N, C-alpha and C positions, 0 to 999 in steps of 0.2 A: 687407427683410425688419427687421419693427420688433423694438429691444432684449429684447422678453421673448422674441420665437420665439429671438431670441439664445443669450440664456440661459439658456432651456430646452433647448435642442441643446445647448450646454453641460455642464450639467449631468446632461441625459443622457450623454453619453460620459464622462464623470467616474462615472458609475455604474457603467456597464457596463464599466470598465475593474476600480476595485475591483473587484468582484465575480468579473470573470475569478482577477485575485490572490488572493483569499481563496478560491473555489469549486475550486481543484487545486494539491496540493502534490505532491509527486513525490521520491523517493529511488532511490543505483541500488546496486545489488551486485555482486558478482560471487562466482556459488555454485557450489564447487567438487565437486558430484554431481550426479548424480540424484535431482529428488524429485516426490512426488505435490501439487497445489495444483488445488482445487475439483474431484475426483477427474480430475485430469488432469496424466498423466507428462510431465512438464518436464527438460532435459536442462541437464547443465551447463553455463555459463556466467552471460553477462553479463546481468542484469534490471534493469526498471525499472519502479516500483511505484507508483504515481498514483492518490491519491487527487483522487476527484469528491466533492463536496456537493453533493446535489440537494435538496430543498426538506425532507424528514425523515428521509434517509437518506444514507450515506455508502458510497457503490460505489467498487467499486479494482479497476485495472486490471493486470494482471502481465505485462509483455512482454519476449520474450525479444529482447534488440539484433541475436545474429547470423540469427536467422529470422523474426523480425517478427511470430512465432506469439502470439497471446496470447490471455489468460483475463480474463473479469471473475466478480468476488464480491462479496459481500457480509457484512462479519463480522457473525458471531453473538454481537459482545459488545465494548464500549468498555470502557477501562479508563483511569483520568485520575490523575497524579500531579502534586504541586509540583516534585519532584525532574528535572530533563529529563535523561533518558539519551541516548547518541548511538543514530541509528538503527539497527535492526537487524533482522533476519527469523531467527526461532526456529522452529527443526526437532525435529520429534519422529522418531527410528529405531530398527530394532528391524531387527539386521541391515543391512544392505546398502539396505533398503527407509524411503526417509526421506518425512515428510510436513511441508509448509508449514502452524505449528499457530499462531504471530501473528507481525506486525510492530510494531516499536516505532516509530513517526515521527520522530524526535527534540526533541517538542516537550511531551512530559511523557504524552502520548497512543500507545497502544497496543490493539492492536485485536486477539481472539480470529478463527481462521478454524476455520469445519465439518470435522473429521477423521473418517474413522469409526475408532473403537476397535481398539484392538491385543489387548482377550481382558481377562480378570481376572489370568493368569500371564505375558502375555508383559514378558519383560525390554526394555527402550528407554534409550536416554540422548536427552536434550538437545543439540542443534549449534547454536550462536547464530553467525550470520555478520553482521560488521561493514557498516553502509552507509553512506553519503552523500548527507547532502541538495544536489538538482541547485537551482541557483539561475537562474529565467528570466528 
């Protein structure tokens, strides 16, 4: 094997490992109530929220750690801030019905999730659950 071939293999391996580290970010949260996310009812429990960046779009996976049930969603908006807030999940609640509306990654970026409207006269509250960044 020539030096050129060895160097190319090492460069390819380095690029793949760097791409894997920057392509996925995971946060974990304990959600004490049932909620809707991407049109699916999810029970209370421990959740992992993983962002995977494709060429042009961020795709998120929300996985219930107890059941292994997962849903996929694409955010409707991304907000960036220079101030880094801790990772969190935000829910819009009306009575006992809660819907996941946004996720803060803990790096200054947050993502809005598509949700059904509650109506013009509906009363609602915002519930924010702190999360932790999972190191890989």
